[in-house]
PyMOL Python script that loads the backbone (N, CA, C, O; Angstrom):
from pymol import cmd

cmd.read_pdbstr("""\
ATOM      1  N   UNK A   1      75.308  83.924 102.127  1.00  0.00           N
ATOM      2  CA  UNK A   1      76.646  83.502 102.511  1.00  0.00           C
ATOM      3  C   UNK A   1      76.643  82.137 103.207  1.00  0.00           C
ATOM      4  O   UNK A   1      77.691  81.632 103.611  1.00  0.00           O
ATOM      5  N   UNK A   2      75.478  81.566 103.337  1.00  0.00           N
ATOM      6  CA  UNK A   2      75.372  80.294 104.043  1.00  0.00           C
ATOM      7  C   UNK A   2      76.192  79.181 103.392  1.00  0.00           C
ATOM      8  O   UNK A   2      76.802  78.393 104.114  1.00  0.00           O
ATOM      9  N   UNK A   3      76.236  79.078 102.042  1.00  0.00           N
ATOM     10  CA  UNK A   3      77.083  78.023 101.451  1.00  0.00           C
ATOM     11  C   UNK A   3      78.563  78.176 101.810  1.00  0.00           C
ATOM     12  O   UNK A   3      79.259  77.182 102.021  1.00  0.00           O
ATOM     13  N   UNK A   4      79.038  79.417 101.879  1.00  0.00           N
ATOM     14  CA  UNK A   4      80.437  79.645 102.260  1.00  0.00           C
ATOM     15  C   UNK A   4      80.663  79.255 103.721  1.00  0.00           C
ATOM     16  O   UNK A   4      81.704  78.699 104.072  1.00  0.00           O
ATOM     17  N   UNK A   5      79.677  79.552 104.564  1.00  0.00           N
ATOM     18  CA  UNK A   5      79.774  79.156 105.964  1.00  0.00           C
ATOM     19  C   UNK A   5      79.825  77.635 106.089  1.00  0.00           C
ATOM     20  O   UNK A   5      80.593  77.100 106.888  1.00  0.00           O
ATOM     21  N   UNK A   6      79.007  76.943 105.301  1.00  0.00           N
ATOM     22  CA  UNK A   6      79.007  75.483 105.346  1.00  0.00           C
ATOM     23  C   UNK A   6      80.362  74.920 104.914  1.00  0.00           C
ATOM     24  O   UNK A   6      80.864  73.970 105.515  1.00  0.00           O
ATOM     25  N   UNK A   7      80.949  75.505 103.875  1.00  0.00           N
ATOM     26  CA  UNK A   7      82.280  75.060 103.435  1.00  0.00           C
ATOM     27  C   UNK A   7      83.321  75.268 104.532  1.00  0.00           C
ATOM     28  O   UNK A   7      84.141  74.389 104.795  1.00  0.00           O
ATOM     29  N   UNK A   8      83.279  76.430 105.164  1.00  0.00           N
ATOM     30  CA  UNK A   8      84.225  76.733 106.239  1.00  0.00           C
ATOM     31  C   UNK A   8      84.036  75.778 107.412  1.00  0.00           C
ATOM     32  O   UNK A   8      85.009  75.251 107.952  1.00  0.00           O
ATOM     33  N   UNK A   9      82.816  75.562 107.797  1.00  0.00           N
ATOM     34  CA  UNK A   9      82.545  74.676 108.921  1.00  0.00           C
ATOM     35  C   UNK A   9      82.962  73.239 108.615  1.00  0.00           C
ATOM     36  O   UNK A   9      83.534  72.561 109.468  1.00  0.00           O
ATOM     37  N   UNK A  10      82.678  72.780 107.407  1.00  0.00           N
ATOM     38  CA  UNK A  10      83.074  71.420 107.020  1.00  0.00           C
ATOM     39  C   UNK A  10      84.589  71.270 107.045  1.00  0.00           C
ATOM     40  O   UNK A  10      85.107  70.267 107.536  1.00  0.00           O
ATOM     41  N   UNK A  11      85.292  72.254 106.523  1.00  0.00           N
ATOM     42  CA  UNK A  11      86.760  72.213 106.532  1.00  0.00           C
ATOM     43  C   UNK A  11      87.280  72.189 107.966  1.00  0.00           C
ATOM     44  O   UNK A  11      88.177  71.414 108.299  1.00  0.00           O
ATOM     45  N   UNK A  12      86.717  73.031 108.795  1.00  0.00           N
ATOM     46  CA  UNK A  12      87.175  73.106 110.185  1.00  0.00           C
ATOM     47  C   UNK A  12      86.924  71.800 110.925  1.00  0.00           C
ATOM     48  O   UNK A  12      87.784  71.327 111.667  1.00  0.00           O
ATOM     49  N   UNK A  13      85.751  71.222 110.724  1.00  0.00           N
ATOM     50  CA  UNK A  13      85.416  69.969 111.410  1.00  0.00           C
ATOM     51  C   UNK A  13      86.329  68.842 110.946  1.00  0.00           C
ATOM     52  O   UNK A  13      86.812  68.055 111.761  1.00  0.00           O
ATOM     53  N   UNK A  14      86.566  68.762 109.647  1.00  0.00           N
ATOM     54  CA  UNK A  14      87.399  67.683 109.111  1.00  0.00           C
ATOM     55  C   UNK A  14      88.852  67.830 109.563  1.00  0.00           C
ATOM     56  O   UNK A  14      89.501  66.839 109.897  1.00  0.00           O
ATOM     57  N   UNK A  15      89.359  69.047 109.574  1.00  0.00           N
ATOM     58  CA  UNK A  15      90.785  69.252 109.854  1.00  0.00           C
ATOM     59  C   UNK A  15      91.121  69.381 111.335  1.00  0.00           C
ATOM     60  O   UNK A  15      92.296  69.338 111.698  1.00  0.00           O
ATOM     61  N   UNK A  16      90.125  69.538 112.194  1.00  0.00           N
ATOM     62  CA  UNK A  16      90.407  69.633 113.632  1.00  0.00           C
ATOM     63  C   UNK A  16      89.705  68.526 114.402  1.00  0.00           C
ATOM     64  O   UNK A  16      89.516  68.645 115.613  1.00  0.00           O
ATOM     65  N   UNK A  17      89.318  67.455 113.725  1.00  0.00           N
ATOM     66  CA  UNK A  17      88.561  66.374 114.364  1.00  0.00           C
ATOM     67  C   UNK A  17      89.370  65.630 115.415  1.00  0.00           C
ATOM     68  O   UNK A  17      88.800  65.129 116.385  1.00  0.00           O
ATOM     69  N   UNK A  18      90.669  65.549 115.247  1.00  0.00           N
ATOM     70  CA  UNK A  18      91.485  64.780 116.195  1.00  0.00           C
ATOM     71  C   UNK A  18      91.913  65.603 117.412  1.00  0.00           C
ATOM     72  O   UNK A  18      92.730  65.140 118.207  1.00  0.00           O
ATOM     73  N   UNK A  19      91.381  66.802 117.568  1.00  0.00           N
ATOM     74  CA  UNK A  19      91.734  67.643 118.702  1.00  0.00           C
ATOM     75  C   UNK A  19      92.938  68.518 118.455  1.00  0.00           C
ATOM     76  O   UNK A  19      93.305  69.321 119.312  1.00  0.00           O
ATOM     77  N   UNK A  20      93.560  68.378 117.304  1.00  0.00           N
ATOM     78  CA  UNK A  20      94.726  69.175 116.948  1.00  0.00           C
ATOM     79  C   UNK A  20      94.256  70.462 116.274  1.00  0.00           C
ATOM     80  O   UNK A  20      93.608  70.415 115.228  1.00  0.00           O
ATOM     81  N   UNK A  21      94.574  71.591 116.858  1.00  0.00           N
ATOM     82  CA  UNK A  21      94.121  72.877 116.327  1.00  0.00           C
ATOM     83  C   UNK A  21      94.940  73.344 115.128  1.00  0.00           C
ATOM     84  O   UNK A  21      94.588  74.341 114.498  1.00  0.00           O
ATOM     85  N   UNK A  22      96.016  72.650 114.805  1.00  0.00           N
ATOM     86  CA  UNK A  22      96.858  73.055 113.674  1.00  0.00           C
ATOM     87  C   UNK A  22      96.127  72.931 112.343  1.00  0.00           C
ATOM     88  O   UNK A  22      96.468  73.633 111.391  1.00  0.00           O
ATOM     89  N   UNK A  23      95.137  72.062 112.255  1.00  0.00           N
ATOM     90  CA  UNK A  23      94.413  71.854 111.011  1.00  0.00           C
ATOM     91  C   UNK A  23      93.569  73.033 110.589  1.00  0.00           C
ATOM     92  O   UNK A  23      93.173  73.125 109.427  1.00  0.00           O
ATOM     93  N   UNK A  24      93.283  73.946 111.519  1.00  0.00           N
ATOM     94  CA  UNK A  24      92.447  75.093 111.164  1.00  0.00           C
ATOM     95  C   UNK A  24      93.135  76.012 110.157  1.00  0.00           C
ATOM     96  O   UNK A  24      92.469  76.774 109.456  1.00  0.00           O
ATOM     97  N   UNK A  25      94.453  75.944 110.084  1.00  0.00           N
ATOM     98  CA  UNK A  25      95.180  76.787 109.129  1.00  0.00           C
ATOM     99  C   UNK A  25      94.944  76.345 107.688  1.00  0.00           C
ATOM    100  O   UNK A  25      95.181  77.114 106.757  1.00  0.00           O
ATOM    101  N   UNK A  26      94.481  75.116 107.502  1.00  0.00           N
ATOM    102  CA  UNK A  26      94.154  74.645 106.159  1.00  0.00           C
ATOM    103  C   UNK A  26      92.868  75.270 105.638  1.00  0.00           C
ATOM    104  O   UNK A  26      92.574  75.170 104.446  1.00  0.00           O
ATOM    105  N   UNK A  27      92.107  75.905 106.498  1.00  0.00           N
ATOM    106  CA  UNK A  27      90.794  76.452 106.136  1.00  0.00           C
ATOM    107  C   UNK A  27      90.838  77.948 105.826  1.00  0.00           C
ATOM    108  O   UNK A  27      89.787  78.578 105.708  1.00  0.00           O
ATOM    109  N   UNK A  28      92.012  78.517 105.694  1.00  0.00           N
ATOM    110  CA  UNK A  28      92.112  79.958 105.445  1.00  0.00           C
ATOM    111  C   UNK A  28      91.434  80.368 104.136  1.00  0.00           C
ATOM    112  O   UNK A  28      90.753  81.394 104.130  1.00  0.00           O
ATOM    113  N   UNK A  29      91.576  79.635 103.029  1.00  0.00           N
ATOM    114  CA  UNK A  29      90.857  80.048 101.811  1.00  0.00           C
ATOM    115  C   UNK A  29      89.337  80.054 101.991  1.00  0.00           C
ATOM    116  O   UNK A  29      88.656  80.944 101.482  1.00  0.00           O
ATOM    117  N   UNK A  30      88.810  79.077 102.705  1.00  0.00           N
ATOM    118  CA  UNK A  30      87.373  79.044 102.950  1.00  0.00           C
ATOM    119  C   UNK A  30      86.945  80.206 103.844  1.00  0.00           C
ATOM    120  O   UNK A  30      85.887  80.802 103.645  1.00  0.00           O
ATOM    121  N   UNK A  31      87.780  80.517 104.827  1.00  0.00           N
ATOM    122  CA  UNK A  31      87.479  81.643 105.707  1.00  0.00           C
ATOM    123  C   UNK A  31      87.493  82.955 104.932  1.00  0.00           C
ATOM    124  O   UNK A  31      86.628  83.809 105.129  1.00  0.00           O
ATOM    125  N   UNK A  32      88.476  83.113 104.049  1.00  0.00           N
ATOM    126  CA  UNK A  32      88.547  84.323 103.241  1.00  0.00           C
ATOM    127  C   UNK A  32      87.328  84.466 102.337  1.00  0.00           C
ATOM    128  O   UNK A  32      86.795  85.564 102.178  1.00  0.00           O
ATOM    129  N   UNK A  33      86.889  83.363 101.749  1.00  0.00           N
ATOM    130  CA  UNK A  33      85.689  83.410 100.908  1.00  0.00           C
ATOM    131  C   UNK A  33      84.463  83.803 101.720  1.00  0.00           C
ATOM    132  O   UNK A  33      83.639  84.595 101.262  1.00  0.00           O
ATOM    133  N   UNK A  34      84.341  83.259 102.909  1.00  0.00           N
ATOM    134  CA  UNK A  34      83.196  83.575 103.767  1.00  0.00           C
ATOM    135  C   UNK A  34      83.223  85.046 104.181  1.00  0.00           C
ATOM    136  O   UNK A  34      82.193  85.719 104.122  1.00  0.00           O
ATOM    137  N   UNK A  35      84.375  85.552 104.594  1.00  0.00           N
ATOM    138  CA  UNK A  35      84.477  86.957 104.984  1.00  0.00           C
ATOM    139  C   UNK A  35      84.213  87.883 103.803  1.00  0.00           C
ATOM    140  O   UNK A  35      83.604  88.940 103.968  1.00  0.00           O
ATOM    141  N   UNK A  36      84.668  87.494 102.614  1.00  0.00           N
ATOM    142  CA  UNK A  36      84.411  88.307 101.425  1.00  0.00           C
ATOM    143  C   UNK A  36      82.918  88.367 101.140  1.00  0.00           C
ATOM    144  O   UNK A  36      82.392  89.418 100.774  1.00  0.00           O
ATOM    145  N   UNK A  37      82.243  87.251 101.307  1.00  0.00           N
ATOM    146  CA  UNK A  37      80.800  87.223 101.099  1.00  0.00           C
ATOM    147  C   UNK A  37      80.099  88.145 102.096  1.00  0.00           C
ATOM    148  O   UNK A  37      79.125  88.810 101.744  1.00  0.00           O
ATOM    149  N   UNK A  38      80.582  88.189 103.321  1.00  0.00           N
ATOM    150  CA  UNK A  38      79.952  89.029 104.338  1.00  0.00           C
ATOM    151  C   UNK A  38      80.240  90.513 104.136  1.00  0.00           C
ATOM    152  O   UNK A  38      79.339  91.341 104.270  1.00  0.00           O
ATOM    153  N   UNK A  39      81.484  90.854 103.815  1.00  0.00           N
ATOM    154  CA  UNK A  39      81.911  92.253 103.863  1.00  0.00           C
ATOM    155  C   UNK A  39      82.213  92.886 102.506  1.00  0.00           C
ATOM    156  O   UNK A  39      82.230  94.113 102.405  1.00  0.00           O
ATOM    157  N   UNK A  40      82.447  92.111 101.487  1.00  0.00           N
ATOM    158  CA  UNK A  40      82.715  92.585 100.119  1.00  0.00           C
ATOM    159  C   UNK A  40      83.902  93.550 100.034  1.00  0.00           C
ATOM    160  O   UNK A  40      83.878  94.481  99.229  1.00  0.00           O
ATOM    161  N   UNK A  41      84.925  93.344 100.841  1.00  0.00           N
ATOM    162  CA  UNK A  41      86.077  94.254 100.818  1.00  0.00           C
ATOM    163  C   UNK A  41      86.915  94.106  99.557  1.00  0.00           C
ATOM    164  O   UNK A  41      87.360  95.107  98.995  1.00  0.00           O
ATOM    165  N   UNK A  42      87.140  92.877  99.103  1.00  0.00           N
ATOM    166  CA  UNK A  42      87.918  92.677  97.879  1.00  0.00           C
ATOM    167  C   UNK A  42      87.156  93.221  96.679  1.00  0.00           C
ATOM    168  O   UNK A  42      87.743  93.828  95.784  1.00  0.00           O
ATOM    169  N   UNK A  43      85.849  92.999  96.667  1.00  0.00           N
ATOM    170  CA  UNK A  43      85.035  93.497  95.566  1.00  0.00           C
ATOM    171  C   UNK A  43      85.073  95.022  95.530  1.00  0.00           C
ATOM    172  O   UNK A  43      85.190  95.614  94.457  1.00  0.00           O
ATOM    173  N   UNK A  44      84.977  95.655  96.684  1.00  0.00           N
ATOM    174  CA  UNK A  44      85.015  97.113  96.743  1.00  0.00           C
ATOM    175  C   UNK A  44      86.362  97.644  96.269  1.00  0.00           C
ATOM    176  O   UNK A  44      86.418  98.649  95.559  1.00  0.00           O
ATOM    177  N   UNK A  45      87.450  96.975  96.656  1.00  0.00           N
ATOM    178  CA  UNK A  45      88.767  97.439  96.217  1.00  0.00           C
ATOM    179  C   UNK A  45      88.947  97.233  94.716  1.00  0.00           C
ATOM    180  O   UNK A  45      89.587  98.048  94.051  1.00  0.00           O
ATOM    181  N   UNK A  46      88.389  96.152  94.178  1.00  0.00           N
ATOM    182  CA  UNK A  46      88.487  95.920  92.735  1.00  0.00           C
ATOM    183  C   UNK A  46      87.661  96.940  91.955  1.00  0.00           C
ATOM    184  O   UNK A  46      88.040  97.330  90.851  1.00  0.00           O
ATOM    185  N   UNK A  47      86.548  97.370  92.514  1.00  0.00           N
ATOM    186  CA  UNK A  47      85.720  98.364  91.836  1.00  0.00           C
ATOM    187  C   UNK A  47      86.373  99.739  91.836  1.00  0.00           C
ATOM    188  O   UNK A  47      86.103 100.551  90.951  1.00  0.00           O
ATOM    189  N   UNK A  48      87.226 100.008  92.812  1.00  0.00           N
ATOM    190  CA  UNK A  48      87.886 101.308  92.858  1.00  0.00           C
ATOM    191  C   UNK A  48      89.103 101.374  91.945  1.00  0.00           C
ATOM    192  O   UNK A  48      89.582 102.469  91.652  1.00  0.00           O
ATOM    193  N   UNK A  49      89.620 100.234  91.486  1.00  0.00           N
ATOM    194  CA  UNK A  49      90.805 100.229  90.624  1.00  0.00           C
ATOM    195  C   UNK A  49      90.605 100.985  89.315  1.00  0.00           C
ATOM    196  O   UNK A  49      91.473 101.782  88.959  1.00  0.00           O
ATOM    197  N   UNK A  50      89.513 100.784  88.577  1.00  0.00           N
ATOM    198  CA  UNK A  50      89.360 101.543  87.329  1.00  0.00           C
ATOM    199  C   UNK A  50      89.363 103.051  87.562  1.00  0.00           C
ATOM    200  O   UNK A  50      89.903 103.801  86.750  1.00  0.00           O
ATOM    201  N   UNK A  51      88.770 103.495  88.654  1.00  0.00           N
ATOM    202  CA  UNK A  51      88.773 104.924  88.951  1.00  0.00           C
ATOM    203  C   UNK A  51      90.200 105.409  89.204  1.00  0.00           C
ATOM    204  O   UNK A  51      90.567 106.503  88.775  1.00  0.00           O
ATOM    205  N   UNK A  52      91.000 104.609  89.892  1.00  0.00           N
ATOM    206  CA  UNK A  52      92.391 104.993  90.156  1.00  0.00           C
ATOM    207  C   UNK A  52      93.192 105.072  88.859  1.00  0.00           C
ATOM    208  O   UNK A  52      94.003 105.983  88.692  1.00  0.00           O
ATOM    209  N   UNK A  53      92.978 104.140  87.950  1.00  0.00           N
ATOM    210  CA  UNK A  53      93.682 104.180  86.675  1.00  0.00           C
ATOM    211  C   UNK A  53      93.227 105.362  85.830  1.00  0.00           C
ATOM    212  O   UNK A  53      94.019 105.933  85.080  1.00  0.00           O
ATOM    213  N   UNK A  54      91.976 105.726  85.946  1.00  0.00           N
ATOM    214  CA  UNK A  54      91.463 106.864  85.190  1.00  0.00           C
ATOM    215  C   UNK A  54      92.082 108.162  85.696  1.00  0.00           C
ATOM    216  O   UNK A  54      92.369 109.060  84.904  1.00  0.00           O
ATOM    217  N   UNK A  55      92.289 108.267  86.993  1.00  0.00           N
ATOM    218  CA  UNK A  55      92.841 109.487  87.575  1.00  0.00           C
ATOM    219  C   UNK A  55      94.358 109.549  87.503  1.00  0.00           C
ATOM    220  O   UNK A  55      94.930 110.633  87.616  1.00  0.00           O
ATOM    221  N   UNK A  56      95.013 108.437  87.324  1.00  0.00           N
ATOM    222  CA  UNK A  56      96.476 108.392  87.360  1.00  0.00           C
ATOM    223  C   UNK A  56      97.142 109.327  86.357  1.00  0.00           C
ATOM    224  O   UNK A  56      98.081 110.023  86.742  1.00  0.00           O
ATOM    225  N   UNK A  57      96.714 109.388  85.087  1.00  0.00           N
ATOM    226  CA  UNK A  57      97.397 110.292  84.160  1.00  0.00           C
ATOM    227  C   UNK A  57      97.295 111.756  84.571  1.00  0.00           C
ATOM    228  O   UNK A  57      98.258 112.502  84.394  1.00  0.00           O
ATOM    229  N   UNK A  58      96.160 112.191  85.113  1.00  0.00           N
ATOM    230  CA  UNK A  58      96.036 113.590  85.514  1.00  0.00           C
ATOM    231  C   UNK A  58      96.920 113.887  86.713  1.00  0.00           C
ATOM    232  O   UNK A  58      97.530 114.954  86.778  1.00  0.00           O
ATOM    233  N   UNK A  59      96.998 112.973  87.651  1.00  0.00           N
ATOM    234  CA  UNK A  59      97.861 113.170  88.817  1.00  0.00           C
ATOM    235  C   UNK A  59      99.314 113.191  88.378  1.00  0.00           C
ATOM    236  O   UNK A  59     100.094 114.020  88.847  1.00  0.00           O
ATOM    237  N   UNK A  60      99.681 112.291  87.486  1.00  0.00           N
ATOM    238  CA  UNK A  60     101.057 112.237  87.013  1.00  0.00           C
ATOM    239  C   UNK A  60     101.414 113.513  86.259  1.00  0.00           C
ATOM    240  O   UNK A  60     102.496 114.064  86.460  1.00  0.00           O
ATOM    241  N   UNK A  61     100.521 113.990  85.394  1.00  0.00           N
ATOM    242  CA  UNK A  61     100.829 115.202  84.641  1.00  0.00           C
ATOM    243  C   UNK A  61     100.911 116.406  85.566  1.00  0.00           C
ATOM    244  O   UNK A  61     101.722 117.301  85.326  1.00  0.00           O
ATOM    245  N   UNK A  62     100.098 116.458  86.614  1.00  0.00           N
ATOM    246  CA  UNK A  62     100.191 117.548  87.581  1.00  0.00           C
ATOM    247  C   UNK A  62     101.546 117.535  88.279  1.00  0.00           C
ATOM    248  O   UNK A  62     102.151 118.587  88.484  1.00  0.00           O
ATOM    249  N   UNK A  63     102.018 116.359  88.642  1.00  0.00           N
ATOM    250  CA  UNK A  63     103.320 116.270  89.302  1.00  0.00           C
ATOM    251  C   UNK A  63     104.450 116.681  88.370  1.00  0.00           C
ATOM    252  O   UNK A  63     105.387 117.361  88.788  1.00  0.00           O
ATOM    253  N   UNK A  64     104.367 116.274  87.117  1.00  0.00           N
ATOM    254  CA  UNK A  64     105.390 116.649  86.138  1.00  0.00           C
ATOM    255  C   UNK A  64     105.372 118.153  85.922  1.00  0.00           C
ATOM    256  O   UNK A  64     106.432 118.776  85.872  1.00  0.00           O
ATOM    257  N   UNK A  65     104.201 118.745  85.794  1.00  0.00           N
ATOM    258  CA  UNK A  65     104.100 120.194  85.601  1.00  0.00           C
ATOM    259  C   UNK A  65     104.662 120.948  86.797  1.00  0.00           C
ATOM    260  O   UNK A  65     105.350 121.953  86.616  1.00  0.00           O
ATOM    261  N   UNK A  66     104.393 120.500  87.990  1.00  0.00           N
ATOM    262  CA  UNK A  66     104.933 121.155  89.182  1.00  0.00           C
ATOM    263  C   UNK A  66     106.455 121.057  89.205  1.00  0.00           C
ATOM    264  O   UNK A  66     107.135 122.020  89.559  1.00  0.00           O
ATOM    265  N   UNK A  67     106.985 119.907  88.830  1.00  0.00           N
ATOM    266  CA  UNK A  67     108.426 119.711  88.830  1.00  0.00           C
ATOM    267  C   UNK A  67     109.097 120.687  87.868  1.00  0.00           C
ATOM    268  O   UNK A  67     110.094 121.319  88.216  1.00  0.00           O
ATOM    269  N   UNK A  68     108.551 120.811  86.660  1.00  0.00           N
ATOM    270  CA  UNK A  68     109.174 121.692  85.681  1.00  0.00           C
ATOM    271  C   UNK A  68     108.988 123.154  86.035  1.00  0.00           C
ATOM    272  O   UNK A  68     109.841 123.976  85.698  1.00  0.00           O
ATOM    273  N   UNK A  69     107.903 123.504  86.703  1.00  0.00           N
ATOM    274  CA  UNK A  69     107.726 124.886  87.145  1.00  0.00           C
ATOM    275  C   UNK A  69     108.748 125.238  88.215  1.00  0.00           C
ATOM    276  O   UNK A  69     109.239 126.365  88.258  1.00  0.00           O
ATOM    277  N   UNK A  70     109.069 124.284  89.074  1.00  0.00           N
ATOM    278  CA  UNK A  70     110.044 124.542  90.130  1.00  0.00           C
ATOM    279  C   UNK A  70     111.459 124.662  89.576  1.00  0.00           C
ATOM    280  O   UNK A  70     112.285 125.366  90.158  1.00  0.00           O
ATOM    281  N   UNK A  71     111.755 123.997  88.471  1.00  0.00           N
ATOM    282  CA  UNK A  71     113.102 124.036  87.897  1.00  0.00           C
ATOM    283  C   UNK A  71     113.376 125.350  87.179  1.00  0.00           C
ATOM    284  O   UNK A  71     114.535 125.727  87.008  1.00  0.00           O
ATOM    285  N   UNK A  72     112.341 126.045  86.762  1.00  0.00           N
ATOM    286  CA  UNK A  72     112.554 127.287  85.989  1.00  0.00           C
ATOM    287  C   UNK A  72     113.024 128.423  86.822  1.00  0.00           C
ATOM    288  O   UNK A  72     113.242 129.519  86.304  1.00  0.00           O
TER     289      UNK A  72
END
""", "prot")
cmd.dss("prot")
cmd.show_as("cartoon", "prot")
cmd.util.cbc("prot")
cmd.orient("prot")
């Protein structure tokens, strides 16, 4: 993750060099990339999506079956 850290640090140094802390908001994409490299949260959520799509039809059919059983 060191290259992502270098990008974040370079952005922060360039955008806050004049003492104005407002420039740090320009570095949010670099910060997000660095945090993703450290924690892999987006990757984990993307890996769980196919499983959710695979289970969706069974959950939906169970709900439909319950609804029609209650109407009878």
